Each structure stands twice: as C-alpha cells, then as structure tokens.
C-alpha positions as CSV (number, residue, x, y, z in Angstrom):
1,M,158.0,-13.4,77.4
2,S,154.6,-11.9,76.8
3,Q,153.0,-11.6,73.3
4,L,152.6,-7.9,73.8
5,V,156.4,-7.5,74.0
6,Q,157.0,-9.7,71.0
7,D,154.4,-7.8,69.0
8,S,156.1,-4.5,70.1
9,V,159.6,-5.7,68.9
10,R,158.1,-6.8,65.5
11,T,156.2,-3.5,65.2
12,G,159.3,-1.5,66.1
13,Q,161.4,-3.2,63.4
14,I,158.7,-2.6,60.8
15,L,158.5,1.0,61.7
16,A,162.3,1.2,61.5
17,G,162.1,0.1,57.9
18,N,162.9,-3.5,58.1
19,S,160.7,-5.9,56.1
20,P,157.9,-7.9,57.9
21,F,159.7,-11.2,57.0
22,N,162.8,-10.1,58.8
23,A,160.9,-8.9,61.9
24,A,159.1,-12.3,61.9
25,K,162.5,-14.0,61.8
26,Y,163.8,-12.0,64.7
27,Q,160.7,-12.9,66.8
28,I,161.1,-16.5,66.1
29,M,164.7,-16.4,67.0
30,I,163.9,-14.7,70.4
31,M,161.3,-17.5,71.1
32,F,163.9,-20.1,70.3
33,M,166.4,-18.5,72.6
34,I,163.9,-18.4,75.5
35,T,162.9,-21.9,75.0
36,A,166.6,-23.0,74.9
37,G,167.4,-21.1,78.0
38,T,164.4,-22.5,79.9
39,G,165.3,-26.2,78.8
40,F,169.0,-25.6,79.8
41,A,167.9,-24.3,83.2
42,I,165.6,-27.2,83.8
43,L,168.3,-29.8,82.6
44,L,170.9,-28.1,85.0
45,S,168.6,-27.9,88.1
46,S,167.5,-31.5,87.6
47,W,171.2,-32.6,87.3
48,F,172.1,-30.6,90.5
49,A,169.0,-32.1,92.4
50,A,169.9,-35.7,91.3
51,R,173.6,-35.2,92.5
52,R,172.4,-34.0,95.9
53,L,169.5,-36.4,96.6
54,F,171.1,-39.8,95.2
55,D,174.2,-41.5,96.6
56,E,176.8,-43.4,94.6
57,R,174.7,-46.5,94.7
58,Q,171.7,-44.7,93.1
59,R,169.6,-44.8,96.5
60,L,167.4,-41.9,97.3
61,R,168.7,-40.1,100.4
62,L,165.8,-38.0,101.8
63,E,167.8,-36.8,104.7
64,R,169.9,-34.8,102.3
65,L,166.8,-32.4,101.9
66,R,167.4,-30.9,105.3
67,P,169.9,-28.0,105.6
68,P,173.0,-28.9,107.5
69,D,173.0,-28.1,111.3
C-alpha cells in the first residue's frame, strides 16, 4: 500500500474529527494487517511448492515442474 493512501486515510480521519493519535493507531493497524497477510501468503505458497516438488523421502523431483500431458 502506498504512503499516499495511508496519509489520505490518516488525513480523512483527522478531518472527520478523530484525534491524530487514533488516526496513527489505525494506520499502524493497517500496516500490520498488510504485513501479516503477505507473510501468510508467502508461507502458504512455500508450503504448497514444497509439497509438490518433494516426494515422501524428501527428494527434489524436478519432473513435477512440468504440467501433466
């Protein structure tokens, strides 16, 4: 998320009458949610890739990279 969007959210909350401290809390919460979502997506995609590329004896099976015929 760009810094411009985050500043717009903070500015909008301040203009709506919220305190700057409250606006900053929301901005930090949004950044943590984005970071957690990105981390979860990385872990999940790594797990799926490892399940597909390694067999039950932990050997790398590069032939599994090709799509099935």
